[in-house]
C-alpha positions as CSV (number, residue, x, y, z in Angstrom):
1,M,0.0,0.0,0.0
2,S,2.9,2.4,0.7
3,G,4.2,1.7,-2.8
4,L,0.9,2.8,-4.3
5,W,0.8,5.9,-2.1
6,N,4.4,6.8,-3.2
7,T,3.4,6.3,-6.8
8,L,0.4,8.6,-6.4
9,L,2.6,11.2,-4.8
10,G,5.0,11.0,-7.8
11,L,2.2,12.0,-10.3
12,G,2.3,15.7,-9.6
13,D,3.6,16.7,-13.1
14,Q,1.1,14.5,-14.9
15,L,-1.7,15.7,-12.7
16,A,-0.9,19.3,-13.4
17,A,-0.7,18.7,-17.1
18,H,-4.0,16.8,-17.0
19,V,-5.8,19.6,-15.1
20,L,-4.6,22.2,-17.5
21,L,-5.5,20.2,-20.6
22,A,-9.0,19.3,-19.3
23,A,-9.7,22.8,-18.1
24,S,-8.5,24.4,-21.4
25,A,-10.7,21.9,-23.4
26,I,-13.8,22.7,-21.3
27,G,-13.1,26.4,-21.6
28,L,-12.8,26.2,-25.4
29,G,-15.9,24.1,-25.5
30,L,-17.7,26.8,-23.6
31,L,-16.4,29.6,-25.8
32,V,-17.8,27.7,-28.9
33,G,-20.8,26.1,-27.3
34,L,-22.5,28.9,-25.5
35,P,-22.7,31.4,-28.4
36,L,-23.7,28.6,-30.7
37,A,-26.4,27.6,-28.3
38,V,-27.8,31.1,-28.2
39,W,-27.8,31.2,-32.0
40,A,-29.4,27.7,-32.2
41,S,-32.1,28.7,-29.7
42,R,-33.2,31.3,-32.2
43,S,-32.9,29.2,-35.3
44,P,-34.2,25.6,-35.5
45,P,-32.0,24.8,-38.6
46,V,-28.9,25.9,-36.8
47,A,-30.0,23.8,-33.8
48,R,-30.4,20.7,-35.9
49,V,-27.0,21.1,-37.6
50,A,-25.1,22.0,-34.4
51,L,-26.5,19.2,-32.3
52,G,-26.2,16.8,-35.2
53,F,-22.5,17.6,-35.6
54,A,-21.8,17.4,-31.8
55,S,-23.6,14.1,-31.7
56,L,-21.6,12.8,-34.6
57,V,-18.3,13.7,-32.9
58,Q,-19.4,11.6,-29.9
59,T,-19.7,8.6,-32.1
60,I,-16.0,8.8,-32.9
61,P,-13.9,7.0,-30.3
62,A,-11.9,9.5,-28.3
63,L,-8.6,7.8,-29.1
64,A,-9.3,8.1,-32.9
65,L,-10.4,11.7,-32.5
66,L,-7.1,12.6,-30.8
67,A,-5.1,10.7,-33.4
68,L,-6.9,12.4,-36.3
69,F,-5.8,15.9,-35.3
70,F,-2.1,15.0,-35.7
71,P,-2.3,14.6,-39.5
72,V,-4.7,17.5,-39.8
73,L,-2.3,19.9,-38.0
74,L,0.6,18.4,-40.0
75,S,-1.2,19.4,-43.2
76,L,-2.0,22.9,-41.8
77,R,1.7,23.4,-40.9
78,A,2.5,23.8,-44.6
79,V,0.1,26.8,-44.6
80,F,0.8,28.4,-41.2
81,G,4.5,27.7,-40.9
82,E,6.8,25.6,-38.8
83,G,5.7,27.3,-35.6
84,L,2.4,25.4,-35.6
85,P,2.7,22.5,-33.1
86,T,1.5,19.1,-34.4
87,L,2.0,17.0,-31.3
88,G,1.1,17.4,-27.6
89,F,-1.2,20.1,-26.2
90,L,-2.7,21.6,-29.3
91,P,-4.2,18.5,-31.0
92,A,-5.3,17.2,-27.6
93,L,-7.0,20.5,-26.8
94,L,-8.9,20.6,-30.1
95,A,-10.0,17.0,-29.9
96,L,-11.1,17.2,-26.3
97,A,-12.9,20.5,-26.8
98,L,-15.0,18.9,-29.6
99,Y,-15.7,16.0,-27.2
100,A,-16.9,18.4,-24.5
101,L,-19.1,20.3,-26.9
102,L,-22.2,18.0,-27.0
103,P,-23.3,18.1,-23.3
104,I,-22.6,21.8,-23.1
105,L,-24.5,22.6,-26.3
106,R,-27.4,20.2,-25.7
107,N,-28.1,21.4,-22.2
108,A,-27.8,25.0,-23.2
109,V,-30.2,24.6,-26.2
110,T,-32.6,22.6,-24.1
111,A,-32.6,25.2,-21.3
112,Q,-33.2,28.0,-23.8
113,A,-36.0,26.1,-25.5
114,N,-37.8,25.4,-22.2
115,L,-37.9,28.9,-20.8
116,D,-41.3,30.0,-19.7
117,P,-42.8,31.9,-22.7
118,G,-44.5,34.3,-20.2
119,V,-41.2,35.4,-18.8
120,I,-39.8,36.1,-22.3
121,E,-43.0,38.0,-23.2
122,A,-42.7,40.1,-20.0
123,A,-39.2,41.0,-20.8
124,D,-40.3,42.1,-24.3
125,G,-43.2,44.0,-22.8
126,I,-41.0,46.2,-20.6
127,G,-38.8,47.0,-23.7
128,M,-35.7,45.0,-23.0
129,S,-33.2,44.8,-25.8
130,G,-32.0,41.4,-27.0
131,W,-28.8,41.7,-25.1
132,Q,-30.6,42.8,-21.9
133,K,-33.0,39.9,-22.2
134,L,-30.2,37.4,-22.7
135,R,-28.1,38.8,-19.8
136,L,-30.8,39.5,-17.3
137,V,-33.4,36.9,-18.0
138,E,-32.4,34.0,-20.2
139,A,-28.9,33.4,-18.8
140,P,-29.8,33.4,-15.1
141,L,-32.7,31.0,-15.7
142,S,-30.7,28.7,-18.0
143,A,-27.5,28.7,-15.8
144,P,-28.3,25.7,-13.6
145,Y,-29.1,23.5,-16.6
146,I,-26.0,24.7,-18.5
147,M,-23.9,23.9,-15.4
148,A,-25.3,20.3,-15.4
149,G,-24.0,20.0,-19.0
150,I,-20.6,21.4,-18.0
151,R,-20.4,18.9,-15.2
152,T,-21.0,16.0,-17.6
153,A,-18.5,17.5,-20.1
154,A,-15.9,17.8,-17.3
155,V,-16.2,14.2,-16.3
156,W,-16.0,13.0,-19.9
157,T,-13.1,15.2,-20.8
158,I,-11.0,14.3,-17.7
159,G,-11.5,10.6,-18.6
160,A,-10.8,11.0,-22.3
161,A,-7.7,13.2,-21.6
162,T,-5.9,10.1,-20.3
163,L,-5.7,9.0,-24.0
164,S,-3.7,12.1,-25.0
165,T,-0.6,10.2,-24.0
166,T,-0.7,8.6,-27.4
167,I,-0.1,11.9,-29.2
168,G,2.6,13.1,-26.9
169,Q,0.7,15.2,-24.4
170,P,1.7,14.4,-20.7
171,S,-1.3,13.4,-18.7
172,L,-2.5,10.9,-16.1
173,G,-2.6,8.5,-19.1
174,D,1.2,8.3,-18.8
175,P,1.3,5.9,-15.8
176,I,-1.7,4.0,-17.1
177,F,-0.2,3.3,-20.6
178,A,3.3,2.6,-19.1
179,G,1.8,0.3,-16.5
180,L,-0.2,-1.6,-19.1
181,Q,2.8,-2.2,-21.3
182,T,5.1,-3.3,-18.5
183,Q,2.3,-5.1,-16.5
184,N,3.0,-2.8,-13.5
185,W,-0.5,-2.8,-12.0
186,E,0.4,-0.5,-9.2
187,L,1.2,2.2,-11.8
188,V,-2.0,1.5,-13.7
189,L,-4.0,1.7,-10.5
190,A,-2.3,4.9,-9.4
191,G,-3.2,6.6,-12.8
192,C,-6.8,5.4,-12.6
193,I,-7.2,6.5,-9.0
194,A,-5.8,10.0,-9.8
195,S,-7.9,10.4,-12.9
196,A,-11.1,9.2,-11.2
197,G,-10.3,11.4,-8.1
198,L,-9.8,14.4,-10.3
199,A,-13.1,13.8,-12.1
200,M,-15.0,13.5,-8.8
201,I,-13.4,16.7,-7.4
202,A,-14.2,18.6,-10.6
203,D,-17.8,17.3,-10.5
204,G,-18.2,18.2,-6.9
205,L,-16.9,21.8,-7.3
206,L,-19.0,22.4,-10.4
207,G,-21.9,20.9,-8.5
208,I,-21.5,23.7,-5.9
209,I,-21.7,26.3,-8.7
210,E,-24.8,24.6,-10.1
211,R,-26.5,24.7,-6.7
212,G,-25.5,28.3,-6.3
213,F,-27.2,29.2,-9.6
214,A,-30.3,27.1,-8.9
215,Q,-30.8,28.5,-5.4
216,R,-29.9,32.0,-6.4
217,K,-27.1,32.1,-3.8
218,R,-24.3,34.2,-5.2
219,A,-21.8,33.3,-2.4
220,L,-22.3,29.6,-3.0
221,W,-21.4,29.7,-6.7
222,L,-18.6,32.1,-6.1
223,V,-17.0,29.7,-3.6
224,G,-17.2,26.9,-6.2
225,A,-15.8,29.2,-9.0
226,V,-12.9,30.4,-6.9
227,A,-12.0,26.8,-5.9
228,V,-12.0,25.8,-9.6
229,L,-9.8,28.8,-10.5
230,L,-7.4,28.1,-7.7
231,G,-7.0,24.5,-8.8
232,V,-6.4,25.5,-12.4
233,G,-4.0,28.2,-11.3
234,A,-2.0,25.8,-9.1
235,A,-1.7,23.5,-12.0
236,F,-0.5,26.3,-14.3
237,W,2.1,27.4,-11.7
238,A,3.3,23.8,-11.3
239,Q,3.7,23.4,-15.0
240,N,5.5,26.7,-15.5
241,S,7.7,27.0,-12.4
242,G,10.4,24.6,-13.6
243,P,13.3,25.1,-15.9
244,D,12.8,27.0,-19.2
245,G,11.1,24.7,-21.7
246,E,13.2,26.0,-24.5
247,D,16.3,24.4,-22.9
248,R,14.5,21.1,-22.5
249,I,15.4,18.0,-24.5
250,V,12.3,15.9,-25.4
251,I,12.9,12.2,-25.9
252,G,10.2,10.3,-27.7
253,A,9.3,6.6,-27.1
254,K,6.9,4.2,-28.7
255,G,4.6,2.1,-26.6
256,F,6.6,-0.9,-25.5
257,S,9.1,-1.7,-22.8
258,E,12.3,-1.5,-24.9
259,Q,11.4,2.0,-26.0
260,F,10.8,3.1,-22.4
261,I,14.1,1.7,-21.3
262,L,16.1,3.2,-24.1
263,A,14.5,6.6,-23.6
264,R,15.4,6.5,-19.9
265,L,18.9,5.4,-20.7
266,I,19.4,8.4,-23.0
267,G,17.6,10.7,-20.5
268,Q,19.7,9.7,-17.5
269,R,22.9,10.3,-19.5
270,L,21.7,13.7,-20.6
271,E,20.5,14.6,-17.1
272,N,24.0,13.7,-15.7
273,A,25.4,16.2,-18.3
274,G,23.1,18.9,-17.0
275,Y,20.3,18.8,-19.5
276,D,16.6,19.1,-18.5
277,V,14.8,16.1,-20.0
278,E,11.1,15.4,-20.8
279,Y,9.7,12.1,-22.1
280,R,6.9,11.6,-24.6
281,D,5.9,8.0,-24.2
282,G,3.4,5.7,-26.0
283,L,3.7,7.2,-29.4
284,G,2.7,5.3,-32.5
285,S,5.4,4.6,-35.1
286,A,4.1,7.1,-37.7
287,V,3.5,9.8,-35.0
288,A,6.9,9.3,-33.5
289,H,8.8,9.7,-36.8
290,N,6.8,12.7,-37.9
291,A,7.2,14.3,-34.5
292,L,11.0,13.9,-34.8
293,T,11.2,15.3,-38.3
294,T,9.1,18.3,-37.4
295,N,11.0,19.1,-34.1
296,A,8.1,18.2,-31.9
297,I,10.5,15.8,-30.1
298,D,14.3,16.0,-30.2
299,I,15.5,12.4,-29.9
300,L,14.1,9.0,-30.9
301,V,15.3,5.4,-31.2
302,D,13.7,4.0,-34.3
303,Y,14.3,0.9,-36.3
304,T,15.6,0.6,-39.9
305,G,12.8,-1.7,-41.1
306,T,10.2,0.6,-39.6
307,V,11.6,3.7,-41.4
308,W,12.1,1.7,-44.6
309,T,8.5,0.4,-44.8
310,N,6.4,3.0,-42.9
311,S,8.1,6.3,-43.8
312,M,9.9,5.5,-47.1
313,K,7.2,3.2,-48.3
314,R,9.7,0.8,-49.6
315,T,8.8,-2.9,-50.2
316,D,12.1,-4.2,-51.5
317,N,14.8,-5.6,-49.3
318,P,18.3,-4.6,-50.4
319,G,20.1,-6.0,-47.3
320,R,21.1,-4.6,-44.0
321,E,23.9,-2.3,-45.0
322,A,22.4,-0.9,-48.2
323,M,19.1,-0.2,-46.3
324,Y,20.9,1.7,-43.5
325,V,22.9,3.8,-46.0
326,E,19.7,4.7,-48.0
327,I,17.9,5.6,-44.8
328,V,20.6,8.0,-43.6
329,S,20.6,9.7,-47.0
330,W,16.8,9.9,-47.2
331,E,16.4,11.4,-43.7
332,E,19.0,14.0,-44.5
333,K,17.5,15.0,-47.8
334,T,13.8,15.0,-46.8
335,S,13.8,16.6,-43.4
336,G,17.4,17.2,-42.2
337,T,17.0,14.6,-39.5
338,L,20.3,13.1,-38.3
339,V,20.7,9.4,-38.1
340,M,23.6,9.2,-35.6
341,G,24.2,5.5,-36.0
342,R,23.1,2.0,-34.9
343,L,23.0,1.2,-31.3
344,G,24.4,-2.3,-31.9
345,F,21.4,-4.6,-31.8
346,E,18.4,-5.6,-34.0
347,N,14.8,-5.8,-32.8
348,A,13.1,-7.4,-35.8
349,Y,9.6,-8.6,-36.2
350,G,9.6,-12.4,-36.1
351,F,6.8,-15.0,-35.9
352,A,7.1,-16.8,-32.5
353,M,5.3,-19.7,-31.0
354,P,5.9,-22.1,-28.1
355,R,8.8,-24.4,-28.8
356,S,6.7,-27.5,-27.8
357,A,3.9,-26.6,-30.2
358,A,6.4,-25.9,-33.0
359,E,8.1,-29.3,-32.5
360,T,4.8,-31.2,-32.2
361,R,3.6,-29.7,-35.5
362,G,7.0,-29.9,-37.2
363,L,7.2,-26.1,-37.8
364,T,10.6,-24.5,-38.4
365,S,9.9,-21.8,-40.9
366,L,7.1,-19.5,-42.2
367,T,6.8,-21.8,-45.2
368,D,5.8,-24.6,-42.9
369,L,3.4,-22.3,-41.1
370,A,1.5,-21.4,-44.3
371,S,0.0,-24.8,-44.7
372,L,-1.4,-24.9,-41.1
373,A,-2.4,-21.2,-40.9
374,P,-6.1,-21.7,-41.8
375,G,-6.6,-23.5,-38.5
376,M,-4.6,-21.1,-36.4
377,T,-4.9,-17.7,-34.7
378,V,-2.2,-15.1,-35.2
379,G,-1.7,-12.3,-32.7
380,G,0.0,-8.9,-33.2
381,D,0.5,-5.5,-31.6
382,P,-2.1,-2.8,-32.2
383,E,-0.4,-1.6,-35.5
384,F,1.0,-4.9,-36.7
385,F,-1.8,-5.9,-39.1
386,E,-1.8,-2.5,-40.8
387,R,2.0,-2.4,-41.3
388,P,3.6,-3.0,-44.7
389,E,5.7,-5.8,-43.1
390,W,2.7,-7.9,-42.3
391,I,1.3,-7.3,-45.8
392,S,4.6,-8.4,-47.3
393,V,4.8,-11.6,-45.2
394,R,1.2,-12.4,-45.7
395,D,1.5,-12.1,-49.5
396,A,4.9,-13.8,-49.8
397,Y,3.7,-16.9,-47.9
398,S,0.0,-16.7,-48.8
399,F,-1.0,-16.7,-45.2
400,R,-4.7,-17.2,-44.5
401,F,-5.1,-17.4,-40.8
402,A,-8.4,-18.4,-39.2
403,Q,-8.3,-15.3,-37.0
404,E,-6.1,-12.2,-36.6
405,R,-6.2,-10.8,-33.0
406,T,-4.6,-7.6,-31.7
407,F,-3.0,-7.3,-28.2
408,S,-0.8,-4.8,-26.5
409,P,2.9,-5.8,-27.0
410,T,3.3,-7.3,-23.5
411,F,0.0,-9.2,-23.6
412,M,0.9,-10.9,-26.8
413,Y,3.0,-13.3,-24.9
414,N,0.3,-14.0,-22.4
415,A,-2.0,-14.8,-25.3
416,L,0.4,-17.7,-26.3
417,K,0.3,-19.1,-22.8
418,S,-3.5,-18.9,-22.5
419,G,-4.1,-20.3,-26.0
420,D,-5.7,-17.1,-27.3
421,A,-3.1,-17.1,-30.1
422,D,-1.1,-19.8,-31.7
423,V,1.6,-17.6,-33.1
424,I,2.5,-13.9,-32.6
425,G,4.4,-11.2,-34.4
426,A,7.0,-10.9,-31.7
427,Y,10.1,-8.7,-31.2
428,T,13.3,-10.6,-31.5
429,S,15.1,-8.6,-28.8
430,D,12.4,-9.4,-26.3
431,G,13.6,-11.3,-23.2
432,R,10.3,-13.2,-23.0
433,I,11.2,-15.2,-26.1
434,A,13.9,-17.1,-24.1
435,A,12.0,-16.9,-20.8
436,D,8.8,-18.4,-22.3
437,D,10.8,-21.0,-24.4
438,L,9.5,-19.6,-27.7
439,V,11.0,-20.3,-31.1
440,V,11.1,-17.7,-33.9
441,L,10.3,-19.3,-37.2
442,E,12.8,-18.8,-40.0
443,D,11.9,-16.4,-42.9
444,P,13.5,-18.2,-46.0
445,L,11.9,-15.7,-48.5
446,E,13.4,-12.7,-46.5
447,A,10.0,-11.0,-46.6
448,L,10.9,-9.1,-43.3
449,P,13.5,-6.4,-43.5
450,S,16.3,-5.9,-40.9
451,Y,15.4,-3.8,-37.9
452,D,18.6,-2.3,-36.5
453,A,18.0,0.1,-33.7
454,I,19.1,3.6,-34.8
455,L,19.6,6.8,-32.7
456,M,18.1,9.8,-34.4
457,L,18.1,13.5,-33.7
458,S,15.6,16.1,-35.0
459,P,16.8,18.8,-37.4
460,D,17.1,21.4,-34.6
461,A,18.6,19.1,-32.0
462,R,21.4,18.0,-34.4
463,E,22.8,21.5,-34.2
464,D,23.7,21.1,-30.5
465,A,27.3,19.8,-30.7
466,A,27.4,19.1,-26.9
467,L,24.2,17.0,-27.2
468,T,25.6,14.9,-30.0
469,A,28.9,14.5,-28.1
470,E,27.0,13.1,-25.1
471,L,25.1,10.6,-27.3
472,T,28.0,9.4,-29.4
473,P,29.2,6.8,-26.9
474,L,25.9,5.0,-27.3
475,I,26.5,4.1,-30.9
476,G,27.5,0.4,-31.3
477,T,27.4,-0.2,-27.6
478,I,24.3,-2.2,-26.8
479,D,24.3,-5.9,-27.9
480,V,21.1,-7.9,-28.2
481,A,21.8,-10.0,-25.2
482,A,22.0,-6.9,-23.0
483,M,18.9,-5.5,-24.5
484,R,17.0,-8.7,-23.9
485,E,18.1,-8.8,-20.3
486,A,16.9,-5.3,-19.7
487,N,13.6,-5.9,-21.5
488,F,12.9,-9.0,-19.5
489,A,13.7,-7.2,-16.2
490,V,10.7,-5.0,-16.9
491,D,8.4,-7.6,-18.4
492,R,8.9,-10.5,-16.0
493,D,6.1,-11.4,-13.6
494,E,8.1,-11.2,-10.4
495,D,10.8,-8.8,-9.1
496,K,10.0,-6.4,-11.9
497,L,12.2,-3.4,-12.5
498,T,10.9,0.0,-13.6
499,P,12.1,1.3,-17.0
500,D,14.4,3.8,-15.0
501,E,15.9,0.9,-13.0
502,A,16.3,-1.3,-16.1
503,A,18.0,1.6,-17.9
504,K,20.6,2.0,-15.1
505,M,21.1,-1.8,-15.2
506,L,21.6,-1.7,-19.0
507,A,24.1,1.2,-18.7
508,E,26.2,-0.7,-16.2
509,R,25.9,-3.9,-18.3
510,V,27.3,-2.2,-21.5
511,G,29.9,0.0,-19.7
512,L,28.1,3.3,-19.9
């Protein structure tokens, strides 16, 4: 229990970021929703269109809505210039504001529509202008109902804001996603408790404001409003009282244990050199690469096969060395991103299954697997079945599996144990391959490219000579055995290490 309490106490930065994001999204929702509600109350066609659009937004999963704003802003960047952020706060703000719009708009429109006609006629009869009628009659009568909508929007937004981790915005989703990937349930529970607690507090404070409006007690709603403003102000102070963000190095990481560990390895080294470091965890492959090339993050460990297939859209396989040379040249020409070098190990996609099952069925290669695939279930990470690598392997070996199932990277291995999957698209540097006695099937047609881990710097970060000097010793230093050991230390079921602890262990193991 003390461990959970300590974890909760360590979530201050994420909590402050979460509060600011949710408050800003609700504020933007109010700025858009309330004027739109007034207009809609006076025009039935506007009401139908506005409520229809807001309802449509609600049918889009929050995670998808957040992700969609990244490519949208990336396209707008060409119009508005390099200063337009494409990752982090802005896309999260826009998506969550849309998500908050429906309850605010619906309650405001409903309140306006159900005002006593006699009261409106009386206001007209004494000669009130439209503005006076809105300010002195309609707004006070509608306020309690509008506040009920704001309370609903606040709870929804605080919950959905945990998903902003996936587009690089710090939030209480950070511990939840990290805990899920590393099976650290204490971390998951801490993030859930903090998010739920924040939603309950926000709902309670907004409820005080609602009661103040309903009971016509000015002091009551002022107390609630002041408490809300103090909370948001404290979060703003916490977020802006640290070191100057312009001197901060932002390290990106995708959503699996190896990426968390490598990001901390780099971050710890830079912190020892005096840099202020920030992590953006849980990014998808495409988002992470685009974030690096547009300077939204400064450092990323990526993989040659991922850049080759996802970013360069190449389907051929020229071999490890030729691929690396072409990637270095392509990154330089297209964005100015610097590929510093290979870290020394490969983390390729490979099709893994329990050794006992492979031996029983006589499977040693993907060619053997193809004939049995119609009776088997294949598992992959959330992006695997949309990646060019899967399409290449599927077509090369004419795979037709009975079922394709998606799991988080860590849970794929549990799926093999439980029988929910017969074979998975595993990572060859993962320690659980040896620990779970899995066999990686051979790829005789070489449908899968090489996946050397490469250290990359953004176009802006590469100009920092001191930064590149600090990172140079990492090149060629980490062998696959050391990486597997560090990965397994985080993923194992007992005596787990945190990514920070595993990064320190890895640094000692490789002499850094």
